[in-house]
N, CA, C and O atoms as CSV, one atom per row, in Angstrom:
chain,resi,resn,atom,element,x,y,z
A,1,MET,N,N,22.308,-2.098,14.410
A,1,MET,CA,C,21.712,-1.756,14.150
A,1,MET,C,C,21.115,-3.339,14.109
A,1,MET,O,O,21.719,-4.392,13.901
A,2,HIS,N,N,19.547,-3.060,14.420
A,2,HIS,CA,C,18.437,-3.777,13.621
A,2,HIS,C,C,17.864,-3.681,12.444
A,2,HIS,O,O,17.913,-2.772,11.615
A,3,THR,N,N,17.134,-5.026,12.432
A,3,THR,CA,C,16.648,-5.185,11.087
A,3,THR,C,C,15.276,-6.541,11.916
A,3,THR,O,O,14.900,-7.086,12.953
A,4,CYS,N,N,15.119,-6.439,10.812
A,4,CYS,CA,C,13.677,-7.499,10.882
A,4,CYS,C,C,13.775,-8.531,9.848
A,4,CYS,O,O,13.579,-8.654,8.639
A,5,PRO,N,N,14.208,-9.298,10.973
A,5,PRO,CA,C,14.168,-10.995,9.522
A,5,PRO,C,C,13.048,-10.957,8.760
A,5,PRO,O,O,13.062,-11.654,7.746
A,6,GLY,N,N,11.450,-9.897,9.153
A,6,GLY,CA,C,10.104,-10.722,7.812
A,6,GLY,C,C,9.930,-9.247,7.437
A,6,GLY,O,O,8.743,-8.924,7.483
A,7,SER,N,N,10.909,-8.068,7.013
A,7,SER,CA,C,10.861,-7.278,6.603
A,7,SER,C,C,10.564,-7.410,4.868
A,7,SER,O,O,9.749,-6.808,4.169
A,8,GLN,N,N,11.655,-8.530,4.491
A,8,GLN,CA,C,12.059,-8.708,3.261
A,8,GLN,C,C,10.411,-9.230,2.466
A,8,GLN,O,O,9.905,-8.815,1.423
A,9,LEU,N,N,10.060,-9.950,3.146
A,9,LEU,CA,C,9.029,-11.150,3.499
A,9,LEU,C,C,7.106,-10.296,3.116
A,9,LEU,O,O,6.100,-10.414,2.418
A,10,ALA,N,N,7.675,-9.566,4.096
A,10,ALA,CA,C,6.997,-8.210,4.295
A,10,ALA,C,C,6.366,-7.873,3.063
A,10,ALA,O,O,5.255,-8.070,2.570
A,11,ARG,N,N,7.815,-7.089,2.593
A,11,ARG,CA,C,7.590,-6.359,0.775
A,11,ARG,C,C,7.035,-6.911,-0.360
A,11,ARG,O,O,6.350,-6.503,-1.298
A,12,GLU,N,N,7.723,-8.383,0.134
A,12,GLU,CA,C,7.361,-9.653,-0.486
A,12,GLU,C,C,6.190,-9.389,-1.483
A,12,GLU,O,O,6.132,-9.035,-2.661
A,13,GLN,N,N,4.967,-9.821,-0.181
A,13,GLN,CA,C,3.800,-9.879,-0.545
A,13,GLN,C,C,3.035,-9.002,-0.695
A,13,GLN,O,O,1.835,-9.211,-0.875
A,14,LEU,N,N,3.600,-7.747,-0.650
A,14,LEU,CA,C,3.084,-7.058,-0.849
A,14,LEU,C,C,2.807,-6.454,-2.797
A,14,LEU,O,O,2.033,-6.247,-3.731
A,15,ARG,N,N,3.932,-6.451,-2.363
A,15,ARG,CA,C,4.917,-6.638,-4.271
A,15,ARG,C,C,3.449,-7.703,-5.152
A,15,ARG,O,O,2.521,-7.333,-5.871
A,16,LEU,N,N,3.677,-8.474,-4.870
A,16,LEU,CA,C,2.762,-9.807,-5.161
A,16,LEU,C,C,1.395,-9.949,-5.020
A,16,LEU,O,O,0.771,-10.830,-5.611
A,17,SER,N,N,0.517,-8.559,-3.742
A,17,SER,CA,C,-0.739,-8.355,-3.820
A,17,SER,C,C,-1.428,-7.667,-4.679
A,17,SER,O,O,-2.486,-7.896,-5.264
A,18,LEU,N,N,-0.014,-5.975,-4.685
A,18,LEU,CA,C,-0.727,-5.103,-5.954
A,18,LEU,C,C,-0.789,-6.196,-6.764
A,18,LEU,O,O,-1.744,-6.958,-6.917
A,19,GLU,N,N,0.467,-6.233,-7.359
A,19,GLU,CA,C,0.099,-6.370,-9.099
A,19,GLU,C,C,-0.332,-7.403,-8.832
A,19,GLU,O,O,0.788,-7.656,-8.388
A,20,GLN,N,N,-1.530,-9.371,-8.440
A,20,GLN,CA,C,-2.445,-8.804,-8.538
A,20,GLN,C,C,-3.815,-8.131,-8.365
A,20,GLN,O,O,-4.886,-8.452,-8.882
A,21,LEU,N,N,-3.555,-7.182,-7.569
A,21,LEU,CA,C,-4.789,-6.701,-7.521
A,21,LEU,C,C,-5.471,-5.624,-8.827
A,21,LEU,O,O,-6.617,-5.528,-9.267
A,22,THR,N,N,-4.140,-4.881,-9.191
A,22,THR,CA,C,-3.920,-4.719,-10.602
A,22,THR,C,C,-4.382,-5.616,-12.086
A,22,THR,O,O,-4.751,-5.388,-13.238
A,23,THR,N,N,-4.212,-6.255,-11.581
A,23,THR,CA,C,-4.201,-7.505,-12.986
A,23,THR,C,C,-5.618,-7.718,-12.788
A,23,THR,O,O,-6.510,-7.210,-13.468
A,24,ARG,N,N,-5.763,-8.510,-11.803
A,24,ARG,CA,C,-7.700,-8.220,-11.919
A,24,ARG,C,C,-8.659,-7.224,-12.016
A,24,ARG,O,O,-9.819,-7.226,-12.428
A,25,PHE,N,N,-7.871,-6.299,-11.509
A,25,PHE,CA,C,-8.899,-4.221,-11.462
A,25,PHE,C,C,-7.719,-3.699,-12.147
A,25,PHE,O,O,-6.608,-3.320,-11.778
A,26,PRO,N,N,-8.345,-3.808,-13.300
A,26,PRO,CA,C,-7.273,-3.251,-14.128
A,26,PRO,C,C,-7.781,-1.499,-14.839
A,26,PRO,O,O,-7.340,-0.979,-15.863
A,27,THR,N,N,-8.645,-1.029,-14.033
A,27,THR,CA,C,-9.064,0.043,-14.183
A,27,THR,C,C,-9.601,0.623,-12.579
A,27,THR,O,O,-10.546,1.400,-12.441
A,28,LEU,N,N,-8.899,0.143,-11.608
A,28,LEU,CA,C,-8.813,0.933,-10.340
A,28,LEU,C,C,-8.042,2.230,-10.269
A,28,LEU,O,O,-7.112,2.492,-11.033
A,29,ARG,N,N,-8.447,2.972,-9.378
A,29,ARG,CA,C,-7.223,3.658,-9.587
A,29,ARG,C,C,-7.921,4.960,-8.247
A,29,ARG,O,O,-9.133,4.926,-8.035
A,30,LEU,N,N,-7.220,5.785,-7.626
A,30,LEU,CA,C,-7.312,6.357,-6.630
A,30,LEU,C,C,-7.810,7.546,-6.955
A,30,LEU,O,O,-7.412,8.112,-7.973
A,31,THR,N,N,-8.962,8.223,-5.962
A,31,THR,CA,C,-10.299,8.430,-6.170
A,31,THR,C,C,-9.058,10.305,-6.341
A,31,THR,O,O,-7.937,10.383,-5.840
A,32,ASP,N,N,-9.700,11.398,-7.090
A,32,ASP,CA,C,-8.888,12.511,-7.052
A,32,ASP,C,C,-9.838,13.574,-5.877
A,32,ASP,O,O,-9.586,14.738,-5.564
A,33,ASP,N,N,-10.954,12.702,-5.412
A,33,ASP,CA,C,-11.754,13.917,-3.940
A,33,ASP,C,C,-10.839,14.027,-3.028
A,33,ASP,O,O,-10.359,15.111,-2.696
A,34,HIS,N,N,-10.393,12.502,-2.356
A,34,HIS,CA,C,-9.849,12.034,-1.831
A,34,HIS,C,C,-8.328,12.073,-1.545
A,34,HIS,O,O,-7.679,11.172,-2.077
A,35,PRO,N,N,-7.515,13.160,-0.632
A,35,PRO,CA,C,-6.211,12.739,-1.917
A,35,PRO,C,C,-5.414,12.027,-0.096
A,35,PRO,O,O,-5.480,12.712,0.925
A,36,VAL,N,N,-4.870,10.862,-0.120
A,36,VAL,CA,C,-3.651,10.308,0.222
A,36,VAL,C,C,-2.585,11.525,1.281
A,36,VAL,O,O,-1.717,12.307,0.892
A,37,THR,N,N,-3.205,11.205,2.988
A,37,THR,CA,C,-3.199,11.284,4.440
A,37,THR,C,C,-2.666,9.787,5.042
A,37,THR,O,O,-3.181,8.671,5.115
A,38,MET,N,N,-1.259,10.411,5.461
A,38,MET,CA,C,0.086,9.948,5.986
A,38,MET,C,C,-0.397,9.138,7.597
A,38,MET,O,O,-1.378,9.660,8.127
A,39,ARG,N,N,-0.018,8.416,8.049
A,39,ARG,CA,C,-0.916,8.617,9.437
A,39,ARG,C,C,0.673,8.595,9.894
A,39,ARG,O,O,1.763,8.097,9.615
A,40,PRO,N,N,-0.074,9.606,10.909
A,40,PRO,CA,C,1.792,10.281,11.612
A,40,PRO,C,C,2.260,9.203,12.223
A,40,PRO,O,O,1.690,9.793,13.141
A,41,THR,N,N,2.612,8.443,12.564
A,41,THR,CA,C,3.227,7.480,13.324
A,41,THR,C,C,5.506,7.601,12.670
A,41,THR,O,O,5.721,8.056,11.546
A,42,LEU,N,N,6.696,7.163,13.527
A,42,LEU,CA,C,7.004,7.465,12.810
A,42,LEU,C,C,8.280,5.742,12.735
A,42,LEU,O,O,9.474,5.533,12.523
A,43,ILE,N,N,7.507,5.233,12.937
A,43,ILE,CA,C,8.167,3.151,13.199
A,43,ILE,C,C,7.336,2.692,11.475
A,43,ILE,O,O,8.163,2.461,10.593
A,44,HIS,N,N,5.619,2.558,10.996
A,44,HIS,CA,C,6.066,1.960,9.744
A,44,HIS,C,C,4.532,3.469,9.345
A,44,HIS,O,O,3.777,4.246,9.929
A,45,ARG,N,N,5.012,2.919,7.704
A,45,ARG,CA,C,4.634,5.061,7.027
A,45,ARG,C,C,3.397,3.910,5.905
A,45,ARG,O,O,3.520,3.148,4.946
A,46,SER,N,N,2.299,4.415,6.773
A,46,SER,CA,C,1.487,3.803,5.232
A,46,SER,C,C,0.922,5.068,5.583
A,46,SER,O,O,1.242,6.156,6.062
A,47,PRO,N,N,-0.885,3.918,4.756
A,47,PRO,CA,C,-1.448,5.830,4.440
A,47,PRO,C,C,-2.784,5.706,4.880
A,47,PRO,O,O,-3.373,4.680,4.538
A,48,GLU,N,N,-3.802,7.114,6.046
A,48,GLU,CA,C,-4.625,6.237,6.456
A,48,GLU,C,C,-6.055,5.385,6.331
A,48,GLU,O,O,-6.822,4.546,6.804
A,49,ASN,N,N,-5.694,6.475,5.133
A,49,ASN,CA,C,-7.245,5.579,4.211
A,49,ASN,C,C,-7.206,5.759,2.890
A,49,ASN,O,O,-6.895,6.925,2.646
A,50,LEU,N,N,-7.530,4.589,1.123
A,50,LEU,CA,C,-6.886,4.799,0.422
A,50,LEU,C,C,-8.602,4.635,-0.198
A,50,LEU,O,O,-9.262,3.596,-0.189
A,51,HIS,N,N,-9.025,5.943,-0.694
A,51,HIS,CA,C,-10.608,6.026,-1.417
A,51,HIS,C,C,-9.767,6.052,-3.510
A,51,HIS,O,O,-8.884,6.600,-4.169
A,52,VAL,N,N,-10.926,4.992,-3.641
A,52,VAL,CA,C,-10.800,4.039,-5.294
A,52,VAL,C,C,-11.660,4.139,-5.751
A,52,VAL,O,O,-12.785,4.057,-5.259
A,53,THR,N,N,-11.376,4.332,-6.762
A,53,THR,CA,C,-13.481,3.799,-7.600
A,53,THR,C,C,-12.515,2.781,-8.733
A,53,THR,O,O,-11.347,2.569,-8.408
A,54,TRP,N,N,-13.023,2.200,-9.995
A,54,TRP,CA,C,-12.809,1.633,-10.767
A,54,TRP,C,C,-14.095,2.006,-11.919
A,54,TRP,O,O,-14.121,1.449,-13.016
């Protein structure tokens, strides 16, 4: 089974980035008028766009 040695580091970087972002902008929210759509891929799970407001 293949595992990426950097995947845990990438997850931790994302967690810390989101924590800092939400701490600095506590009113940051996803907009209601733009639903989140995911990229059509089997490898990486990520949104196409994230529309936010503060």
